[in-house]
C-alpha positions in Angstrom: 11.3 12.5 7.3 9.0 15.5 7.4 5.3 15.4 7.5 5.1 17.4 4.3 7.0 14.6 2.5 4.7 11.9 4.0 1.7 13.6 2.6 2.9 12.7 -0.9 1.5 9.2 -0.6 -1.6 9.2 -2.7 -4.4 6.7 -3.0 -6.6 6.4 -6.1 -10.3 6.3 -5.9 -10.2 2.7 -7.4 -7.9 1.6 -4.5 -10.1 3.3 -1.9 -13.3 1.6 -3.3 -11.6 -1.8 -3.2 -10.2 -1.3 0.3 -13.6 -0.3 1.5 -15.1 -3.3 -0.2 -12.6 -5.6 1.5 -13.0 -4.0 4.9 -16.8 -4.1 4.7 -16.9 -7.8 4.1 -18.6 -9.4 7.2 -15.4 -11.2 8.4 -13.2 -8.2 8.1 -15.0 -5.8 10.5 -12.5 -4.1 12.9 -9.5 -4.6 10.5 -7.4 -1.9 8.8 -5.6 -2.2 5.5 -1.8 -2.5 5.9 0.8 -1.9 3.2 4.2 -3.5 3.6 7.5 -3.8 1.8 8.9 -7.3 2.2 11.8 -9.3 0.8 10.9 -11.1 -2.3 10.3 -11.0 -6.1 12.9 -10.9 -8.8 14.5 -7.6 -7.7 14.7 -8.2 -4.0 11.8 -6.2 -2.6 8.1 -6.2 -3.2 5.0 -4.6 -1.8 2.5 -6.7 0.2 -1.0 -5.9 1.4 -2.7 -7.4 4.4 -5.4 -6.8 7.0 -4.5 -6.0 10.5 -6.4 -5.3 13.7 -3.4 -3.9 15.5 -2.0 -0.4 15.1 1.6 -0.4 16.2 3.3 2.6 17.9 5.6 3.2 15.0 2.9 3.0 12.3 2.2 5.9 10.0 -1.6 6.1 9.6 -2.9 7.4 6.3 -6.6 8.2 6.8 -8.6 8.7 3.6 -12.3 8.4 3.0 -12.9 7.0 6.5 -10.5 4.1 6.1 -7.1 3.7 7.8 -4.1 2.5 5.8 -1.3 1.4 8.1 2.4 1.7 7.0 5.3 0.7 9.3 8.4 2.9 9.4 10.6 0.7 7.2 7.9 0.4 4.5 7.2 4.1 4.7 10.7 4.9 3.4 9.8 3.1 0.2 6.2 4.4 -0.1 6.8 8.1 0.4 6.2 9.9 -2.9 4.2 6.9 -4.2 0.7 6.2 -5.4 -1.4 3.2 -4.2 -3.7 2.1 -7.0 -6.0 -0.8 -7.8 -6.0 -2.3 -11.3 -8.8 -4.4 -12.5 -9.0 -5.8 -16.1 -10.0 -9.0 -17.9 -6.8 -10.8 -17.0 -6.3 -10.0 -13.4 -7.0 -7.5 -10.5 -4.4 -6.3 -8.0 -3.1 -3.5 -5.9 -0.2 -1.7 -7.5 2.2 0.9 -6.1 4.0 3.3 -8.5 6.8 5.3 -7.2 9.2 7.3 -9.4 11.8 7.1 -6.6 12.3 3.4 -7.4 12.7 2.9 -11.1 14.8 -0.3 -10.8 12.0 -2.8 -11.3 11.9 -6.3 -12.5 10.4 -7.1 -15.9 7.0 -8.0 -14.5 6.9 -4.7 -12.5 5.9 -6.3 -9.2 9.2 -6.0 -7.4 12.0 -3.5 -7.1 15.4 -2.8 -5.6 
């Protein structure tokens, strides 16, 4: 996968603000934000978000606004061309990834195949 294609992972300002807020919390100092694709959901795969102190040799590191977003090689295949966003409304708040390369989503929109 070329570096030009990798640069097509975008992160919204809302997501950056929320990630910074999470990382600046007193117990999260020294952690980075990790985005994963894992088995699960109605359609077979879903995105997951976690904090991680370790940077693995095969991680793609997306640096934006002085934060590091870590993505492993397997997950990178699903994230390339996507947008990482943070949605907050009256009903709920959550990180959300949209990617036109994966249109086969479940009805709730939280998993894909």
